[in-house]
C-alpha positions as CSV (number, residue, x, y, z in Angstrom):
1,M,297.9,246.1,40.9
2,S,299.7,245.3,44.2
3,W,298.7,242.7,46.8
4,T,300.1,241.1,49.9
5,V,300.7,237.5,50.8
6,R,300.1,236.1,54.3
7,T,303.0,234.5,56.1
8,A,303.3,230.8,55.4
9,D,304.4,227.9,57.7
10,P,305.2,225.2,55.2
11,D,306.0,222.4,57.8
12,A,302.8,223.0,59.8
13,A,300.8,223.3,56.6
14,R,302.2,220.0,55.3
15,E,301.5,218.2,58.5
16,L,297.9,219.6,58.9
17,G,297.2,218.8,55.3
18,R,298.5,215.2,55.6
19,A,296.4,214.6,58.8
20,S,293.3,216.2,57.1
21,G,293.5,214.4,53.8
22,V,294.6,217.4,51.7
23,G,297.7,218.9,50.3
24,P,300.0,221.5,51.9
25,T,298.4,224.4,50.0
26,L,295.0,223.7,51.5
27,G,296.7,222.9,54.8
28,Q,298.0,226.5,54.8
29,V,294.6,227.9,54.0
30,L,293.2,225.9,57.0
31,L,295.9,227.3,59.3
32,H,295.0,230.8,58.3
33,R,291.3,230.0,59.1
34,G,292.3,229.1,62.6
35,F,292.3,225.3,62.4
36,G,295.3,224.0,64.3
37,D,294.3,220.3,64.6
38,A,293.1,217.6,62.2
39,E,289.8,217.0,64.1
40,G,288.6,220.6,63.7
41,A,289.9,220.7,60.1
42,R,288.1,217.5,59.1
43,A,284.8,218.7,60.7
44,F,285.1,221.9,58.6
45,L,286.0,220.2,55.4
46,E,283.2,217.6,55.8
47,P,280.2,219.2,57.5
48,K,277.4,216.8,58.4
49,L,273.6,217.3,58.7
50,A,273.8,215.2,61.8
51,S,275.7,218.1,63.5
52,L,272.8,220.5,63.1
53,S,271.6,222.3,66.3
54,A,268.7,220.5,68.0
55,P,265.6,222.1,66.4
56,D,263.4,221.9,69.5
57,A,265.2,224.8,71.0
58,M,263.6,227.1,68.4
59,R,261.0,229.2,70.1
60,D,257.4,228.5,68.9
61,R,258.5,225.7,66.5
62,A,256.2,223.2,68.3
63,P,253.0,225.3,68.4
64,A,253.6,226.3,64.8
65,A,253.9,222.6,63.8
66,E,250.8,221.7,65.8
67,R,248.7,224.5,64.2
68,L,249.9,223.7,60.7
69,G,249.3,220.0,61.3
70,R,245.8,220.8,62.4
71,A,245.2,222.8,59.2
72,V,246.6,220.0,57.0
73,R,244.2,217.5,58.6
74,A,241.2,219.8,58.5
75,K,241.9,221.0,54.9
76,E,242.0,224.6,56.0
77,R,243.2,227.0,53.3
78,I,246.8,227.9,54.2
79,V,248.4,230.9,52.5
80,V,252.2,231.0,52.6
81,F,253.4,234.5,51.9
82,G,257.1,235.2,51.1
83,D,259.1,238.4,50.6
84,Y,260.1,239.2,47.0
85,D,263.8,238.5,47.3
86,V,265.5,235.1,46.8
87,D,265.3,234.1,50.5
88,G,261.7,235.0,50.6
89,T,260.7,233.1,47.4
90,T,262.8,230.0,48.2
91,S,261.4,229.8,51.8
92,A,257.8,230.2,50.5
93,A,258.5,227.5,47.9
94,I,260.0,225.1,50.4
95,L,257.2,225.4,53.0
96,S,254.3,225.4,50.5
97,D,255.7,222.4,48.6
98,I,256.2,220.4,51.8
99,L,252.7,221.3,53.0
100,A,251.3,220.3,49.6
101,A,253.2,217.0,49.7
102,L,251.6,216.4,53.1
103,G,248.2,216.9,51.7
104,A,247.5,220.5,52.6
105,D,245.3,223.0,50.8
106,V,247.9,225.6,50.3
107,V,248.4,228.8,48.2
108,A,251.8,230.4,47.8
109,L,252.1,234.2,47.3
110,V,255.0,236.7,47.3
111,A,255.3,240.4,48.0
112,R,255.3,242.8,45.1
113,R,257.8,245.7,45.3
114,F,255.6,248.1,43.5
115,E,252.3,247.1,45.1
116,G,252.6,247.1,48.9
117,G,256.3,246.8,48.9
118,Y,258.5,244.8,51.3
119,G,257.0,242.6,53.9
120,F,253.5,241.7,55.1
121,S,251.8,244.9,54.0
122,R,248.2,246.0,53.9
123,E,248.0,244.9,50.2
124,A,249.6,241.5,51.2
125,L,246.9,240.8,53.8
126,A,244.2,241.8,51.3
127,R,245.7,239.3,48.8
128,A,245.8,236.6,51.4
129,R,242.2,237.1,52.4
130,D,241.1,237.2,48.7
131,A,242.8,233.8,48.4
132,G,240.6,232.4,51.1
133,A,243.2,232.3,53.9
134,E,242.2,230.5,57.1
135,L,245.8,230.4,58.2
136,I,248.7,232.6,57.0
137,V,252.4,231.8,57.2
138,T,254.8,234.6,56.4
139,C,258.3,233.7,55.2
140,D,261.2,236.1,55.4
141,C,259.0,238.9,56.6
142,G,256.5,239.8,59.4
143,S,258.8,240.5,62.4
144,S,257.9,244.2,62.2
145,D,254.4,244.0,60.7
146,H,252.4,244.2,64.0
147,E,249.4,246.1,62.6
148,R,248.6,243.7,59.8
149,I,249.2,240.6,61.9
150,A,246.8,242.1,64.6
151,D,244.2,242.8,61.9
152,A,244.4,239.2,60.6
153,M,244.2,237.7,64.0
154,A,241.2,239.9,64.9
155,A,239.5,238.6,61.7
156,G,239.9,235.0,62.9
157,I,242.9,234.2,60.7
158,D,245.9,232.8,62.7
159,V,249.3,234.1,61.6
160,I,252.6,232.2,61.9
161,V,255.7,234.3,61.3
162,I,258.9,232.7,60.0
163,D,261.7,235.3,59.8
164,H,265.3,236.1,60.6
165,H,265.3,239.9,60.5
166,L,265.9,242.0,63.6
167,V,263.2,241.9,66.2
168,P,261.5,245.1,67.5
169,A,261.0,245.4,71.3
170,E,257.1,245.4,70.9
171,P,255.7,241.9,71.2
172,L,254.4,240.5,67.9
173,P,250.7,239.5,68.1
174,A,251.1,236.3,66.0
175,F,249.9,232.8,66.8
176,A,253.6,231.7,66.5
177,F,256.7,233.7,65.9
178,L,259.8,231.8,64.8
179,N,262.9,234.0,64.6
180,P,266.3,233.0,66.1
181,H,266.9,236.6,67.0
182,R,264.0,236.7,69.5
183,P,265.5,237.5,72.9
184,D,263.6,234.6,74.4
185,C,264.7,232.1,71.7
186,G,267.2,229.5,73.0
187,F,268.2,228.2,69.6
188,P,272.0,228.4,69.7
189,Y,272.7,229.2,66.0
190,K,271.5,232.7,65.1
191,G,272.6,232.7,61.4
192,L,269.8,230.8,59.7
193,A,268.2,232.4,56.7
194,S,264.4,232.0,56.2
195,A,265.0,229.2,53.8
196,G,266.6,227.1,56.5
197,L,263.9,228.0,59.0
198,A,261.2,227.1,56.5
199,L,262.8,223.6,56.0
200,S,262.9,223.2,59.8
201,V,259.2,224.1,60.1
202,G,258.3,221.7,57.3
203,A,260.2,218.9,59.0
204,A,258.3,219.6,62.2
205,V,254.9,219.5,60.5
206,R,255.9,216.2,58.9
207,K,256.7,214.8,62.3
208,E,253.5,216.2,63.8
209,I,251.3,214.3,61.3
210,G,253.4,211.2,61.2
211,A,254.2,211.3,57.5
212,N,257.0,209.6,55.7
213,L,258.5,212.5,53.7
214,D,262.2,213.1,53.1
215,V,262.6,216.9,53.4
216,R,266.2,216.7,52.2
217,A,264.7,217.0,48.7
218,W,264.4,220.8,49.4
219,L,268.0,221.4,50.5
220,D,268.9,222.8,47.0
221,L,266.5,225.7,47.7
222,V,267.9,226.1,51.2
223,A,271.3,226.5,49.7
224,I,270.1,229.0,47.1
225,G,268.2,231.1,49.6
226,T,270.9,231.1,52.2
227,V,273.7,232.1,49.8
228,A,271.6,234.7,48.0
229,D,270.7,236.4,51.3
230,V,274.5,236.7,52.2
231,A,273.8,234.7,55.4
232,P,276.9,233.5,57.3
233,L,278.2,230.3,55.9
234,D,279.3,228.8,59.2
235,G,277.7,226.5,61.7
236,D,274.3,225.1,60.7
237,N,274.3,227.0,57.5
238,R,277.6,225.4,56.4
239,A,276.1,221.9,56.8
240,L,272.8,222.9,55.1
241,V,274.3,224.7,52.2
242,R,277.0,222.0,51.5
243,A,274.3,219.4,51.4
244,G,272.3,221.6,49.0
245,L,275.3,222.3,46.8
246,E,275.9,218.5,46.5
247,R,272.3,218.0,45.3
248,L,272.7,220.8,42.8
249,S,276.0,219.4,41.6
250,E,274.5,215.9,41.2
251,G,271.6,217.2,39.3
252,A,269.2,216.0,42.0
253,T,267.1,219.1,41.9
254,R,263.7,220.4,40.7
255,P,262.7,221.2,37.1
256,G,262.8,225.0,37.7
257,I,266.4,225.0,38.8
258,S,267.4,222.7,35.9
259,A,265.6,225.1,33.5
260,L,267.3,228.1,35.1
261,R,270.7,226.5,34.7
262,E,270.0,225.9,31.1
263,A,268.9,229.5,30.6
264,A,272.1,230.7,32.3
265,Q,274.2,228.3,30.1
266,M,275.6,226.5,33.1
267,K,277.2,223.1,32.3
268,P,276.0,220.1,34.3
269,G,278.1,219.2,37.2
270,F,279.7,221.1,40.1
271,V,277.8,224.1,41.5
272,G,279.5,226.2,44.1
273,A,278.3,229.1,46.3
274,V,279.9,231.6,43.8
275,D,277.6,230.1,41.0
276,I,274.6,230.8,43.2
277,A,275.7,234.3,44.1
278,F,276.6,235.4,40.6
279,R,274.6,233.3,38.2
280,L,271.4,231.9,39.8
281,A,270.5,234.5,42.4
282,P,270.7,237.5,40.1
283,R,268.2,235.8,37.8
284,L,265.9,234.8,40.6
285,N,266.0,238.3,41.9
286,A,265.3,240.0,38.6
287,A,261.5,239.6,38.6
288,G,261.4,241.0,42.2
289,R,263.4,244.0,41.1
290,I,261.6,245.0,37.9
291,G,258.5,242.8,37.5
292,D,256.2,240.4,39.3
293,P,258.2,238.0,41.5
294,Q,255.3,235.4,41.3
295,V,257.0,234.1,38.2
296,T,260.1,233.2,40.4
297,L,257.9,231.4,42.8
298,D,256.1,229.6,40.0
299,L,259.5,228.6,38.5
300,L,260.7,227.1,41.9
301,R,257.5,225.2,42.3
302,A,257.2,224.0,38.6
303,T,256.5,220.3,38.3
304,S,257.2,219.8,34.6
305,P,260.2,220.7,32.4
306,E,258.0,222.4,29.9
307,Q,256.4,224.6,32.5
308,A,259.8,225.4,34.1
309,R,261.3,226.4,30.7
310,T,258.5,228.9,30.1
311,H,259.1,230.5,33.5
312,A,262.9,230.4,33.1
313,A,262.7,232.1,29.7
314,E,260.6,235.0,31.2
315,I,263.1,235.3,34.1
316,E,266.0,235.4,31.6
317,R,264.3,238.2,29.7
318,L,263.7,240.2,32.9
319,N,267.3,239.6,33.9
320,L,268.6,241.0,30.6
321,E,266.4,244.0,31.1
322,R,267.7,244.4,34.6
323,R,271.3,244.3,33.5
324,M,270.7,247.0,30.9
325,L,268.9,249.2,33.4
326,E,271.7,248.6,35.9
327,R,274.5,249.6,33.5
328,R,272.7,252.8,32.4
329,I,271.8,253.9,35.9
330,T,275.2,253.1,37.4
331,A,276.9,255.1,34.7
332,E,274.6,258.1,35.3
333,A,274.9,257.8,39.1
334,E,278.7,257.7,38.8
335,A,278.7,260.7,36.6
336,T,276.4,262.6,39.0
337,A,278.7,261.7,41.9
338,L,281.8,262.9,40.1
339,A,280.0,266.1,39.3
340,Q,279.0,266.6,42.9
341,Y,282.1,265.5,44.7
342,G,284.9,265.8,42.2
343,D,287.9,263.5,42.3
344,A,288.5,263.8,46.0
345,A,287.4,260.9,48.1
346,P,284.0,261.8,49.7
347,E,282.9,260.8,53.2
348,A,279.6,259.7,51.6
349,V,278.0,259.6,48.2
350,V,274.3,260.6,48.0
351,V,272.7,260.9,44.5
352,G,269.2,260.8,43.1
353,S,267.4,261.3,39.9
354,E,264.1,261.1,38.1
355,G,263.9,258.1,35.7
356,W,266.1,255.7,37.7
357,H,264.4,252.4,38.3
358,R,263.9,251.8,42.1
359,G,264.4,248.1,41.6
360,V,268.1,248.4,40.8
361,V,269.2,251.3,43.1
362,G,270.6,248.8,45.6
363,I,272.9,247.3,43.0
364,T,273.9,250.8,41.8
365,A,274.7,251.8,45.4
366,A,276.9,248.7,45.7
367,R,278.8,249.7,42.5
368,L,279.3,253.2,43.9
369,V,280.8,251.8,47.1
370,D,283.3,249.8,44.9
371,R,284.1,253.0,42.9
372,F,284.4,255.5,45.8
373,H,285.2,253.2,48.8
374,A,282.6,255.2,50.8
375,P,279.0,254.7,51.8
376,A,276.6,255.3,49.0
377,L,272.9,256.1,48.8
378,V,271.0,256.1,45.5
379,V,267.4,257.5,45.2
380,A,265.0,256.9,42.3
381,F,262.4,259.6,42.1
382,D,258.9,259.3,40.6
383,G,257.3,262.7,40.8
384,D,257.5,263.8,44.4
385,E,258.2,260.3,45.8
386,G,261.6,259.0,46.2
387,H,262.7,255.4,47.0
388,G,266.4,254.8,47.9
389,S,268.8,252.2,48.9
390,G,272.1,252.3,50.6
391,R,275.3,250.2,50.8
392,A,278.5,250.7,52.7
393,P,282.1,249.5,52.9
394,E,283.0,247.0,55.6
395,G,283.2,248.6,59.0
396,F,280.9,251.6,58.3
397,P,277.8,251.7,60.6
398,L,275.4,252.4,57.8
399,Y,272.1,251.9,59.7
400,D,273.2,253.9,62.7
401,V,274.3,256.8,60.5
402,L,271.1,256.7,58.5
403,K,269.1,256.8,61.7
404,R,270.9,259.9,62.8
405,A,270.1,261.6,59.5
406,S,266.5,260.2,59.3
407,E,264.5,263.3,60.2
408,P,263.7,264.2,56.6
409,L,262.8,260.6,55.7
410,S,259.2,259.2,55.4
411,A,260.4,255.7,56.3
412,F,263.6,253.7,56.6
413,G,265.0,250.3,57.6
414,G,267.9,247.9,57.2
415,H,271.1,246.9,58.9
416,H,274.8,247.8,59.2
417,A,275.6,247.1,55.6
418,A,272.4,247.7,53.6
419,T,269.4,250.1,54.0
420,G,266.2,251.1,52.3
421,F,264.3,254.4,52.7
422,S,261.7,256.7,51.2
423,L,261.4,260.5,51.2
424,K,259.7,263.4,49.4
425,R,261.7,265.1,46.7
426,S,261.5,268.4,48.6
427,K,263.5,266.8,51.4
428,F,266.3,265.4,49.3
429,G,268.7,268.3,49.7
430,E,268.2,268.4,53.5
431,F,268.6,264.7,53.8
432,R,271.8,264.6,51.7
433,E,273.4,267.3,53.9
434,A,272.3,265.5,57.1
435,F,273.7,262.1,55.9
436,E,277.0,263.5,54.7
437,A,277.5,265.3,58.0
438,A,276.6,262.2,60.0
439,A,279.0,260.1,57.9
440,K,281.8,262.6,58.4
441,S,281.3,262.6,62.2
442,T,282.1,258.8,62.3
443,A,285.7,259.5,61.4
444,F,285.5,256.6,59.0
445,V,288.4,256.8,56.5
446,P,287.6,255.4,53.0
447,V,290.4,253.1,52.0
448,A,290.7,251.1,48.8
449,P,291.2,247.5,50.1
450,T,294.5,245.8,49.3
451,P,294.0,242.1,48.3
452,E,295.7,239.6,50.5
453,A,296.6,236.2,49.2
454,D,296.3,233.2,51.5
455,V,299.1,231.2,49.9
456,R,301.9,231.8,47.3
457,V,301.6,228.9,44.9
458,D,305.0,228.1,43.5
459,G,304.4,224.6,42.1
460,A,306.9,223.1,44.6
461,T,306.5,223.8,48.3
462,F,302.9,224.9,47.7
463,P,301.5,223.2,44.5
464,L,298.2,224.0,42.9
465,P,295.3,222.6,44.9
466,T,293.0,220.0,43.2
467,A,289.4,220.5,42.3
468,R,288.5,218.0,45.0
469,E,290.3,220.1,47.6
470,L,288.6,223.3,46.5
471,R,285.2,221.7,46.6
472,L,285.9,220.8,50.3
473,L,286.1,224.5,51.1
474,E,282.5,225.0,49.9
475,P,280.4,226.9,50.6
476,V,282.6,230.0,50.3
477,G,281.2,233.5,51.0
478,E,280.1,235.3,54.0
479,C,282.1,234.3,57.1
480,N,284.1,231.8,54.9
481,R,285.6,234.0,52.2
482,E,286.9,232.3,49.0
483,P,290.7,232.0,49.4
484,L,293.0,234.1,47.2
485,F,296.2,232.7,45.8
486,E,299.3,234.2,44.4
487,V,300.5,232.1,41.4
488,A,304.2,233.0,41.2
489,D,306.5,232.7,38.2
490,A,303.9,231.0,36.0
491,E,305.0,230.2,32.5
492,V,302.8,231.9,29.9
493,A,302.0,229.3,27.2
494,R,299.4,231.5,25.5
495,A,297.8,234.9,26.1
496,S,294.8,236.1,24.1
497,G,292.2,238.9,24.3
498,V,288.6,237.7,24.3
499,G,285.2,239.4,24.3
500,E,284.3,242.5,22.4
501,G,287.5,244.3,21.4
502,G,289.6,241.9,23.4
503,A,288.4,243.5,26.6
504,H,289.1,240.4,28.7
505,L,292.3,238.3,29.1
506,K,292.6,234.6,28.7
507,L,295.8,232.9,29.8
508,D,297.1,229.3,29.4
509,L,299.7,228.9,32.2
510,R,302.1,226.2,33.4
511,V,302.7,226.0,37.1
512,G,305.2,223.4,38.3
513,G,304.4,221.3,35.3
514,A,300.7,221.5,35.8
515,R,298.4,223.3,33.3
516,L,296.2,226.2,34.6
517,S,293.8,228.3,32.5
518,G,293.1,231.8,33.7
519,F,290.5,234.5,32.9
520,G,290.9,238.2,33.7
521,Y,287.7,240.3,33.5
522,E,288.5,243.7,31.8
523,L,292.3,242.9,31.8
524,G,292.7,242.5,28.1
525,A,294.7,245.7,27.9
526,R,297.5,244.1,30.0
527,K,298.2,241.5,27.3
528,P,301.0,243.4,25.5
529,E,302.9,243.8,28.8
530,L,303.1,240.1,29.5
531,G,306.5,238.3,29.3
532,S,307.3,234.6,29.3
533,T,306.4,234.3,33.0
534,V,304.0,236.2,35.2
535,D,302.9,236.7,38.8
536,V,299.1,236.8,39.2
537,H,296.7,236.6,42.0
538,G,293.0,235.5,42.1
539,S,290.7,232.7,43.1
540,L,291.0,229.1,42.1
541,R,287.9,227.1,41.2
542,P,287.0,223.8,39.7
543,D,286.9,224.1,35.9
544,T,283.5,223.0,35.0
545,W,284.2,223.2,31.2
546,R,287.2,220.8,31.3
547,G,285.8,218.7,34.1
548,G,287.6,216.1,36.2
549,D,290.1,217.5,38.6
550,A,291.0,220.5,36.4
551,I,290.9,224.0,38.0
552,E,290.8,227.5,36.7
553,L,292.1,230.9,37.9
554,R,289.9,233.9,38.0
555,I,292.5,236.6,37.8
556,G,292.2,239.5,40.2
557,G,295.5,241.2,39.4
558,I,298.7,241.0,37.5
559,L,302.0,242.2,39.0
């Protein structure tokens, strides 16, 4: 596998690193991220909650806090309703927990994918009314649910909407509508996920009623919801998520997250954004994909270790079931795509079948994007009804293309990189042709991405970074990608195949006298090719098994 390495400036990297309190290797990463002076670099490496945008600029935050404060004092029944994904469940948990701590009569509910579907649906409103709602707060949904909100308001139930999805042109008939994407919202940072918004509203209610409550206790959930929703990890989100990661790493978190970490066999200690994205979030999403996501909300709100372990065990069971479904459906979808399109790179991949689980078609679509480097739509049919999900490579205008091909669809929504839709089986062929034609007209050329390493680590000019330095880059992810490193001329002390049939590769390396362990997923077949030294590339992370300042290499490729 080939890769490229960005051009280095050793002298500038050494100087910036020295001024910023890090070594030259991290100094070079900072230069590539556009930090030319120590002040900006230090602000990036050590984000502070004190630097958050002034919350009062958020449109409708004050009336929402006043209405919620009034409900808390009057003991009105407040129903907090979240979407079924991780941002929805964490934001519902954050706000309902804060309100409960302030003395509110509060009930927390989440949407059900298979009963009402996404958002504040007709079924959702009925459930809220059955729960005795006198005030409803939607979290991570509601921006487009005009009809249900109007129905609730007409029935004398005020509705407060907390959301970060795109805002339709039609005014929302809610009592208060908090969304940084509102055209009339002066809040400067537009990237907050609903978890961050929920914390802000909770803090405003605390101030409204004059309570002494430290809302920083919920920053762990803000970090989980924000990372899981692939929100930008810059600006306010960087400060919020860093603070949440520190709480998670210190073990200062709730019983539910501790139980989830146990179930995932995560060691105590450092938690990074990658751990959330690939270990915690998939488990928290599992119930929403194939079961009842109320168990996820119950886990997040659990108050005892025993209660939390019960919920975590159920979530682990659902996650294992989800993984089996995902593997089967992805294999079938890939085979279907190859039968339809052959080996030639298609402009788009559109596949569908009876028996595929609609809860995992989004994951399957993402796998097909990786396989074909083209936009992919996957549809699960149940009789005449089909529910689909789409994903696309970076740069492809997925939502716009779907909209142009939407005539055969019953409903659709989404954004530039992810979409959802429904259609009748009889319309599938027509839709596939329309989408493929629309995709072809974009002149988008599918290209397999070539990895680009930030720094060539040679053990001398650019030594291995320390675990402390790597932690300073957190959170990594959207808008702050995890840096890639080429590790050059590394001495191979030991190479072994691990996993079933030796499918994966484990390396013990020496780099400039320093020890480095490496793991290559599905690279076990490369073991016989290795000599006494090797050039590899991948990501460097703190080694939670060895602890201390040890780091490990997640191998992306071997030259």
